[in-house]
C-alpha positions in Angstrom: 59.9 77.4 36.1 61.8 75.5 38.7 58.7 75.1 40.9 56.3 72.4 40.1 52.7 73.8 39.8 50.5 73.0 42.9 47.6 75.3 42.1 44.9 75.2 39.3 42.3 77.8 38.4 38.9 76.9 37.1 36.8 79.7 35.6 33.3 78.5 36.0 31.3 81.7 36.2 29.8 81.6 32.6 26.0 81.3 32.0 26.2 78.4 29.6 23.4 79.9 27.3 24.1 77.4 24.6 22.6 74.7 26.6 19.5 76.4 27.8 17.0 75.5 29.1 19.0 72.7 30.9 21.5 75.4 32.2 18.8 77.5 33.7 19.3 75.6 37.0 22.3 73.3 36.2 25.7 74.9 35.5 27.2 73.8 32.3 30.2 72.5 34.2 27.8 70.1 35.9 26.6 68.6 32.6 27.5 64.8 32.7 29.6 62.6 30.4 28.3 59.1 31.4 28.1 59.6 35.3 30.6 62.3 35.9 30.2 66.1 35.4 32.5 68.0 33.1 34.2 69.7 36.0 35.2 66.4 37.5 37.2 65.5 34.3 39.2 68.8 34.6 39.7 68.4 38.3 41.1 64.9 37.9 43.5 66.1 35.2 44.7 68.8 37.6 45.2 66.5 40.4 47.1 64.0 38.2 49.4 67.0 37.2 50.3 67.5 40.8 47.9 70.3 41.9 46.5 70.2 45.5 44.9 73.6 45.6 41.9 73.9 43.1 40.6 77.6 42.7 37.0 77.9 41.2 36.1 81.3 39.9 32.3 81.3 40.2 29.5 83.7 40.4 27.0 84.6 43.2 24.3 82.4 41.7 26.1 79.3 41.0 26.1 77.0 44.1 26.0 73.6 42.4 29.7 73.3 41.7 30.5 74.2 45.4 27.8 71.7 46.6 29.3 69.0 44.4 32.7 69.3 46.1 31.2 69.7 49.6 30.3 66.9 51.9 26.8 65.3 51.5 26.3 63.9 55.0 22.7 62.8 54.6 23.4 61.0 51.4 26.6 59.4 52.8 24.7 58.3 55.8 21.9 56.7 53.7 24.4 54.8 51.5 26.4 53.6 54.5 23.2 52.3 56.2 22.2 50.5 52.9 25.6 48.9 52.5 26.2 50.6 49.2 30.0 50.9 49.8 30.9 51.4 46.1 28.6 54.4 45.6 29.6 55.8 49.1 33.3 55.7 48.0 32.5 57.5 44.7 31.0 60.5 46.4 33.6 60.6 49.2 36.5 60.6 46.7 35.3 63.4 44.5 38.3 65.2 46.0 41.1 63.0 47.4 42.5 63.5 50.8 45.0 66.4 50.9 43.3 68.4 48.1 41.4 71.6 48.9 38.9 73.5 46.9 38.8 77.3 47.2 35.9 79.3 45.8 36.3 82.9 44.6 33.4 85.0 43.4 33.7 87.0 40.2 31.3 89.9 40.9 31.0 90.7 37.0 31.5 88.6 34.0 34.4 90.6 32.7 36.2 88.0 30.6 38.6 85.1 31.0 41.4 87.4 31.9 39.5 89.0 34.7 38.5 85.5 36.0 42.1 84.5 36.2 43.0 87.7 37.8 40.4 86.9 40.6 42.6 84.1 41.7 45.6 86.2 42.4 45.4 86.2 46.1 45.1 82.5 46.3 47.9 81.7 43.8 50.5 84.2 45.2 53.9 84.2 43.6 54.1 80.7 42.1 53.3 79.2 38.7 49.8 77.8 38.2 47.5 76.2 35.7 44.3 77.3 34.2 41.9 74.7 32.9 38.6 75.5 31.0 36.2 72.6 31.9 34.5 73.0 28.5 37.6 71.5 26.9 37.6 67.8 27.8 40.9 66.1 26.7 40.7 62.3 26.5 44.1 60.3 26.5 44.9 56.7 27.6 48.3 58.1 28.7 49.2 61.1 30.9 46.6 63.9 30.8 47.3 66.9 28.9 48.1 69.1 31.9 50.5 66.7 33.3 52.3 66.6 29.9 52.4 70.5 30.0 53.4 70.7 33.6 56.4 68.4 32.9 57.3 70.6 29.9 57.0 73.7 31.8 59.2 72.3 34.7 61.8 71.2 32.2 62.0 74.5 30.2 61.2 77.1 32.9 58.7 78.8 30.5 55.0 79.2 30.5 53.2 76.7 28.4 49.9 77.0 26.5 48.0 74.0 24.8 47.5 74.2 21.0 46.0 72.0 18.4 45.8 72.3 14.6 42.4 73.4 13.4 41.0 73.9 9.9 41.8 77.4 8.6 38.3 78.3 8.1 37.8 77.9 11.9 40.5 80.3 13.1 38.0 83.1 13.9 36.8 81.0 16.7 40.1 80.6 18.5 43.2 82.4 19.7 45.8 81.6 17.2 49.5 81.5 17.7 52.6 81.9 15.4 55.5 79.8 16.6 59.2 79.1 16.0 59.9 75.6 14.8 58.7 72.9 17.1 61.1 70.6 18.9 59.3 67.4 19.9 55.9 68.8 21.0 56.7 72.5 21.8 57.8 75.5 20.1 58.3 79.2 21.3 55.4 81.5 20.5 56.2 84.6 18.6 52.7 86.1 18.4 49.2 85.3 19.6 46.1 86.8 18.0 42.5 86.6 19.3 40.0 85.1 16.8 41.7 86.3 13.5 39.8 85.9 10.3 41.1 83.0 8.1 42.9 85.2 5.6 45.0 87.1 8.2 45.5 84.2 10.7 49.3 83.8 11.4 48.8 80.0 11.5 46.2 77.4 12.2 47.6 76.5 15.7 44.7 77.2 18.1 44.9 77.8 21.7 42.7 75.4 23.7 41.6 75.5 27.4 44.9 74.5 29.2 47.6 76.9 30.4 50.6 76.7 32.7 51.6 80.3 33.6 54.1 82.1 35.6 52.7 84.5 38.2 54.0 87.6 36.3 50.8 87.3 34.1 48.8 88.9 37.0 50.7 92.2 36.7 49.8 92.2 33.0 46.2 91.4 33.6 45.9 94.2 36.0 47.0 96.6 33.2 45.4 95.0 30.2 42.9 97.4 28.5 39.4 95.7 28.3 38.3 95.0 24.8 34.9 94.4 23.2 32.1 94.2 25.8 34.5 95.5 28.5 36.1 92.2 28.9 39.8 91.6 29.8 41.2 89.0 27.5 43.8 86.5 28.8 45.1 86.4 25.2 46.0 90.1 25.4 48.0 89.7 28.5 49.8 86.7 27.1 50.7 88.8 24.1 52.4 91.2 26.3 54.1 88.4 28.4 55.7 87.3 25.1 57.6 90.5 25.0 59.2 89.7 28.5 59.8 86.0 28.6 59.5 82.7 26.7 56.0 81.2 26.4 55.8 77.9 24.6 53.0 76.3 22.6 52.4 72.7 23.4 50.9 70.1 21.1 49.4 67.7 23.6 48.8 64.0 23.2 45.2 63.3 23.3 41.8 64.2 21.8 40.0 67.5 22.8 36.3 67.7 22.8 34.7 71.1 22.8 31.9 70.4 25.4 30.7 73.9 25.2 28.9 72.8 22.0 26.1 70.3 21.6 28.1 68.2 19.2 31.3 68.3 21.3 29.4 67.0 24.3 27.8 64.3 22.3 31.2 63.3 20.7 32.8 63.1 24.1 30.0 61.0 25.5 30.4 58.5 22.7 34.2 58.3 23.1 34.0 57.8 26.8 31.1 55.3 26.5 33.2 53.3 24.0 36.2 53.3 26.4 34.2 52.5 29.5 35.2 49.3 31.3 31.7 48.2 31.9 29.7 50.0 29.2 31.8 49.8 26.1 30.4 46.6 24.7 26.7 47.6 25.2 27.3 51.1 24.1 28.9 49.9 20.8 26.0 47.5 20.2 23.5 50.3 20.9 25.2 52.6 18.4 25.5 49.9 15.8 21.6 49.2 16.2 20.9 52.9 15.8 23.1 53.0 12.7 21.5 50.0 11.3 18.0 51.7 11.6 19.5 54.5 9.5 20.9 52.1 6.8 24.6 52.3 8.0 26.0 48.8 7.9 29.1 48.9 10.1 30.3 50.9 13.2 34.0 51.3 12.8 
């Protein structure tokens, strides 16, 4: 992979049923951590990695994500007249200059593999990233995707983010078997979608970050739909392994599964404790709440 990734795909067509009734009108990607929606964290990570074309795979009913990245002329005008320059810059810099957003409609919810395939015409014949906004990855150093993009450019291989999970949780993830790791990456020998713990080839779980060569599109076009008629990205990657090297990458950082209630709560706590202006107050509020429950110290 001699070419640095410039394009990133964000599958955002899901219905977010776990968060009903909130997601009846608000897409789950727009649920906030502090004062920024989940999608912004993923977008910032992609931009940091060098991406300047952001491809959002959405459905015909979800307009909030597109509205968020569009201009808000009336709001900008009101903030400017009120002299609220800090807030004005916040909404003007949702996307920095030189970065474009492209929206592609997924006509039917036919799985993650199909969502990625919908981006084919925009991506063309170059490597690209896929980021699942549900997975928020916190790190004080370089973001997970930048780490992976560097590794992909160095090795020439596709790269998939992984983390160790308890064996009893393997049925919730795609699980990989790898050759021995060197530094943070190892070649993937096999990938299995949601295996039961007793047959899982390892406890290395795939999480929502991928750097893929464009050959994946040809495989997605010929991948047989599985349960529910969905085209699984995992199945196409399994075939890709037969053709070229795909590496698993243990990223530096902490991943929060914000597709679950507890994951979103955990991420909010972590970002609050790390927030430049809110950390001290947030810590005190948490300590007060724990004291009321009889817990003496917040470590």
